[in-house]
C-alpha positions in Angstrom: -14.2 -7.0 8.7 -13.9 -10.0 11.0 -16.1 -8.6 13.8 -19.2 -10.9 13.7 -21.9 -8.2 14.1 -23.0 -4.9 12.5 -22.1 -2.5 15.3 -18.8 -1.5 13.6 -17.6 1.6 11.9 -14.4 2.6 10.0 -13.0 6.0 9.1 -9.8 6.0 6.9 -8.3 9.4 7.4 -5.9 11.4 5.2 -4.1 12.7 8.3 -1.3 11.2 10.3 -2.7 9.8 13.5 -1.1 12.2 15.9 -2.4 15.2 14.0 -5.8 13.6 13.8 -5.9 12.9 17.6 -4.5 16.1 18.9 -5.3 18.8 16.3 -8.7 17.9 14.9 -11.4 18.9 17.4 -14.1 17.0 15.5 -12.2 13.7 15.8 -11.9 14.1 19.6 -15.6 14.8 20.0 -16.5 11.9 17.8 -14.4 9.5 19.9 -16.1 10.8 23.0 -19.5 10.2 21.4 -18.6 6.6 20.6 -17.3 5.8 24.1 -20.3 7.6 25.7 -22.6 5.3 23.7 -20.9 2.0 24.5 -19.1 2.6 27.8 -21.5 5.0 29.6 -24.8 4.0 27.9 -25.5 7.5 26.9 -28.5 7.7 24.6 -27.1 9.6 21.6 -27.3 9.3 17.9 -23.9 7.6 17.3 -25.5 4.7 15.5 -26.6 7.1 12.7 -22.9 7.6 11.9 -22.1 6.4 8.4 -20.6 2.9 8.6 -17.7 3.6 6.2 -15.9 6.9 5.6 -12.9 7.0 3.4 -10.4 9.5 2.0 -9.2 9.7 -1.6 -5.6 11.0 -1.5 -4.7 13.3 -4.4 -0.9 13.4 -3.8 1.3 16.3 -4.7 0.1 19.8 -3.6 -3.6 18.9 -3.6 -5.7 18.3 -0.5 -7.3 14.9 -0.1 -11.1 14.4 -0.5 -12.2 13.3 3.0 -15.2 11.5 4.5 -16.5 9.8 1.3 -19.4 7.7 2.6 -19.9 4.0 1.6 -22.4 1.4 2.8 -19.7 -1.2 3.6 -16.1 -2.2 3.2 -14.7 -3.4 0.9 -16.8 -0.9 -1.1 -19.8 -2.6 -2.8 -19.3 -2.7 -6.6 -15.5 -2.8 -6.3 -13.9 -4.1 -9.5 -10.6 -5.9 -9.0 -8.5 -5.4 -12.1 -5.3 -7.2 -12.9 -2.4 -5.3 -14.3 0.4 -7.6 -15.5 4.1 -6.9 -15.0 6.5 -7.0 -17.9 9.8 -5.4 -18.9 7.8 -2.6 -20.5 5.7 -1.8 -17.5 2.1 -2.7 -16.5 -0.5 -4.0 -18.9 -4.2 -4.8 -18.7 -3.5 -7.8 -21.0 -1.4 -10.8 -20.1 2.0 -10.4 -21.8 2.6 -12.9 -24.6 6.3 -13.7 -23.9 8.1 -14.7 -20.8 10.6 -12.3 -19.4 12.7 -11.4 -16.3 13.2 -8.1 -14.5 15.9 -7.9 -11.9 17.1 -5.7 -9.1 20.0 -5.8 -6.6 18.4 -6.9 -3.3 21.4 -5.5 -1.3 21.2 -2.0 -2.7 18.4 0.2 -1.2 18.5 2.3 -4.4 17.9 -0.6 -6.7 14.2 -0.9 -7.7 12.2 -2.8 -10.3 9.6 -0.3 -11.5 6.4 -1.1 -13.4 4.2 1.8 -14.5 0.6 2.1 -15.8 -0.9 5.3 -17.1 -4.7 5.8 -16.6 -6.6 6.5 -19.8 -9.4 8.1 -17.8 -10.1 9.5 -14.3 -10.1 6.6 -11.8 -10.6 6.0 -8.1 -8.8 3.2 -6.2 -10.2 2.4 -2.7 -9.7 -0.8 -0.8 -7.3 -3.7 -0.7 -4.6 -4.1 -3.4 -2.5 -7.3 -3.8 0.6 -8.3 -5.6 1.1 -11.8 -7.0 4.8 -12.2 -7.9 6.8 -15.1 -9.3 10.3 -14.6 -8.1 13.7 -16.3 -7.7 17.1 -15.6 -6.1 19.9 -17.2 -8.1 22.4 -17.0 -5.2 20.4 -17.4 -2.0 17.8 -19.6 -0.3 15.3 -16.8 0.6 14.0 -13.4 -0.4 12.7 -10.5 1.6 10.4 -8.7 -0.9 9.0 -5.2 -0.5 6.3 -3.7 -2.8 5.1 -0.1 -2.8 2.4 1.6 -4.9 3.6 5.1 -6.0 1.6 7.8 -7.8 3.2 9.8 -10.7 1.9 13.0 -12.2 1.3 13.5 -15.9 5.0 14.2 -16.4 6.1 11.0 -14.7 7.2 12.7 -11.5 6.9 10.6 -8.3 4.5 12.2 -5.9 4.0 12.2 -2.1 1.0 12.9 0.1 1.3 15.5 3.0 -0.1 13.8 6.1 -1.9 16.9 7.4 -3.5 19.9 5.8 -1.2 22.4 4.1 -2.6 25.1 6.4 -0.8 23.2 9.3 2.7 23.6 7.8 5.0 26.7 8.1 3.8 29.5 5.8 7.2 29.6 4.2 6.4 26.3 2.5 4.1 26.6 -0.4 4.6 23.1 -1.8 5.9 19.7 -0.7 8.9 20.5 -2.8 9.8 23.4 -0.4 10.1 21.0 2.6 13.9 20.5 3.2 15.2 17.0 3.0 16.2 17.1 6.7 12.6 17.7 7.6 11.1 14.9 5.5 10.0 11.8 7.3 7.4 9.1 7.1 5.5 10.9 9.8 4.7 13.8 7.6 5.0 12.5 4.1 3.3 9.3 2.7 4.9 7.7 -0.3 2.3 4.9 -0.9 0.8 1.7 0.3 3.4 -1.1 1.1 3.4 -4.9 1.2 6.1 -7.1 2.6 6.8 -10.8 2.5 9.6 -13.2 3.2 9.6 -16.0 0.6 10.2 -18.7 3.2 7.0 -17.6 4.9 4.9 -17.5 1.7 2.4 -20.1 3.0 -1.0 -18.6 3.6 -4.3 -19.8 5.0 -7.2 -18.7 2.8 -9.8 -19.6 5.4 -8.2 -17.3 8.0 -7.7 -14.5 5.4 -10.0 -11.5 6.0 -10.3 -11.2 2.2 -8.9 -12.9 -0.9 -7.0 -9.6 -1.5 -5.3 -9.8 1.9 -3.8 -13.3 2.5 -3.2 -14.5 6.1 0.3 -15.8 6.7 0.4 -18.1 9.8 4.2 -18.1 10.0 4.1 -21.6 11.4 6.6 -23.1 9.0 9.7 -22.0 7.2 10.1 -23.1 3.6 13.5 -22.1 2.3 13.9 -22.0 -1.5 16.5 -23.6 -3.7 18.7 -20.9 -5.3 17.2 -20.2 -8.7 13.8 -21.8 -7.9 10.8 -19.8 -9.0 8.2 -19.4 -6.2 4.8 -17.7 -6.2 4.4 -14.9 -3.6 1.0 -13.5 -2.7 1.6 -10.2 -1.0 -1.2 -8.2 0.7 -0.7 -4.5 0.5 -1.9 -1.8 2.9 -5.4 -0.5 2.1 -5.4 2.5 -0.2 -7.5 5.4 -1.3 -6.2 7.4 -4.3 -7.7 9.4 -7.2 -5.9 9.4 -10.6 -6.7 11.9 -13.3 -6.4 10.9 -17.0 -2.7 10.8 -17.9 -1.5 10.2 -14.3 0.2 6.9 -13.5 0.7 4.3 -10.8 4.0 2.6 -10.3 4.5 -0.8 -8.7 8.0 -0.7 -7.3 9.6 -3.9 -6.0 12.9 -3.9 -4.0 14.9 -5.6 -1.3 14.6 -2.8 1.2 11.7 -1.1 3.1 10.7 1.9 1.0 10.8 4.8 3.4 11.9 8.4 3.4 13.8 7.9 6.7 15.1 4.6 7.7 15.3 4.2 11.5 18.1 1.6 11.4 19.7 3.1 14.5 16.5 2.2 16.5 16.3 -1.3 15.1 18.0 -4.5 16.2 20.4 -5.6 13.5 19.0 -8.7 11.7 20.9 -11.9 11.7 23.1 -12.5 8.6 20.9 -15.5 7.5 17.8 -13.2 7.4 19.4 -10.6 5.1 18.9 -10.5 1.3 21.8 -11.5 -0.9 22.5 -10.8 -4.5 20.1 -10.5 -7.4 16.3 -10.9 -7.2 14.4 -11.9 -10.3 10.8 -11.1 -11.1 9.4 -13.6 -13.7 6.7 -12.3 -16.0 4.7 -13.9 -18.9 2.2 -16.7 -19.6 4.0 -19.2 -17.4 4.6 -16.9 -14.5 1.9 -14.2 -14.6 3.2 -11.7 -12.1 0.6 -9.1 -11.5 -0.9 -6.5 -9.2 -4.7 -6.6 -8.5 -6.1 -3.1 -7.8 -9.5 -2.1 -6.3 -11.4 0.2 -8.7 -14.5 1.8 -7.3 -17.3 3.8 -9.1 -16.7 7.5 -9.3 
């Protein structure tokens, strides 16, 4: 988005990168075609390649819809809709009363969950963002993690398999058949994630690639006063998901990175002063309109 010319292409794949690079013959040939054009000056038809190709993940045991072509990114005609957080879930209308939803920031299983059920088939492609008003009664900072999860019509949380079902062992007919010990973020995708430390909440609008994805320069640390309510604008990984009528999206907020497998053994322990402490509060309502902004595109 920031490259200042029109010789640019993007393809957002439904596959994990290693599978895409080593198991998809077409992808390898396409990369060679691109490099032939611009590194070897080969006269080929690369520049006829569609500028934007995206995937719409279906989640569960359904294959993604790949290579959806668009003229540009973000997708022209994207409608950014606000869904407001409250103790009863997500609403298209701003809630009339102020309220507070809490979670234990030191417990990885403690999550604040806000759900919206789609009244009709919808497609979300592009950049989502969360705007949260939050406080920590007993600490001077917050590490906040947001994930967008898909639920089926029965409310079950779903995951996306990061390669075709034809590539997994034949004994597995469903994601549910995959043993827990074989589940990892490399083969299963839970949803798009956003992360922000409250003391680094400052952002530079002029350096942001899009209003939906704030740029945080991290050039100043602004600790909070325990109990102080601060506004956090949290950019979230780009997404591409289809929702049928009756399916739902859940915005989950917590104090830990939402992952199937945590690689704590490979990570340097964080200093004590950087860790979350105690309760986190999400403030909702007219005075503190916590919300998520989602990119709806025409079907």
